[in-house]
Each structure stands twice: as structure tokens, then as C-alpha cells.
C-alpha positions as CSV (number, residue, x, y, z in Angstrom):
1,M,103.5,193.4,205.9
2,V,106.2,192.8,208.5
3,G,107.8,196.1,207.5
4,Q,104.6,197.9,208.2
5,Y,104.5,196.6,211.8
6,R,108.1,197.3,212.3
7,E,107.6,200.9,211.2
8,Q,104.6,201.3,213.5
9,L,106.6,199.9,216.4
10,D,109.5,202.3,215.6
11,V,107.1,205.2,215.6
12,M,105.6,204.1,218.9
13,M,109.0,203.6,220.5
14,Q,110.2,207.1,219.5
15,R,107.2,208.8,221.1
16,E,107.9,210.3,224.5
17,V,105.5,209.4,227.3
18,S,105.3,210.3,230.9
19,R,105.8,207.7,233.7
20,A,102.1,207.7,234.4
21,D,101.3,207.0,230.7
22,F,103.9,204.3,230.6
23,L,102.4,202.6,233.7
24,K,98.9,202.8,232.2
25,F,100.0,201.2,229.0
26,T,101.9,198.5,230.8
27,G,99.0,197.8,233.1
28,I,96.6,197.6,230.2
29,A,98.9,195.2,228.3
30,I,99.3,192.9,231.4
31,L,95.6,192.9,232.1
32,G,95.0,192.2,228.4
33,L,97.3,189.2,228.4
34,I,95.8,187.8,231.6
35,G,92.3,188.3,230.2
36,I,93.2,186.5,226.9
37,A,94.8,183.6,228.8
38,G,91.7,183.4,231.1
39,F,89.4,183.5,228.1
40,F,91.2,180.5,226.4
41,K,91.3,178.7,229.7
42,N,87.5,179.1,230.0
43,L,87.0,177.9,226.5
44,N,89.0,174.8,227.2
45,G,86.8,174.2,230.3
46,L,83.7,174.2,228.2
47,M,84.8,171.3,226.1
48,P,83.6,167.9,227.3
49,P,86.4,165.7,228.5
50,K,87.6,163.1,226.0
51,T,86.6,159.5,227.0
52,N,88.4,156.5,225.8
53,D,85.9,153.7,225.3
54,N,88.6,151.2,224.6
55,K,89.6,151.1,228.2
56,S,88.2,148.3,230.4
57,R,85.7,149.6,232.9
58,G,85.2,146.3,234.7
59,Y,81.6,145.2,235.4
60,G,80.0,148.3,234.0
61,R,81.4,147.8,230.5
62,S,78.8,145.2,229.4
63,A,75.3,146.1,228.4
64,Y,74.0,144.2,231.4
65,G,75.9,146.5,233.8
66,R,74.7,149.8,232.3
């Protein structure tokens, strides 16, 4: 399976491209990486924060204080 990807990469690296095409591909790759990172950051923001109920919260910890 790795050989297949290596072969595809070799074919892609041997292809001649113009400067404009290179800049387009590079820009798309950078935007894709930023988009993927932002997507995972947003997913992380959707998760509720973990709370540790073992910590002492003072007066509000008892049933009376709630």
C-alpha cells in the first residue's frame, strides 16, 4: 500500500507545472490544512468542559448550598 502512494507521489513530482499552477496547488494545500485544523478546533469547542466533582467548592458543595 505504501508503494502505491510512493508511486503516485513520484508521478506527481515528475509532472511539469507552471508557476501559476504551482502557486494554486500550494495555496489550496495551505488553505486545506488551515481548514482542517479549524474544523478540529471547532469540534473541540463543542465538547462540554470536564468538571472534577472531587474538588472542594466551599459552601456550594453541600446540598443545602445548591
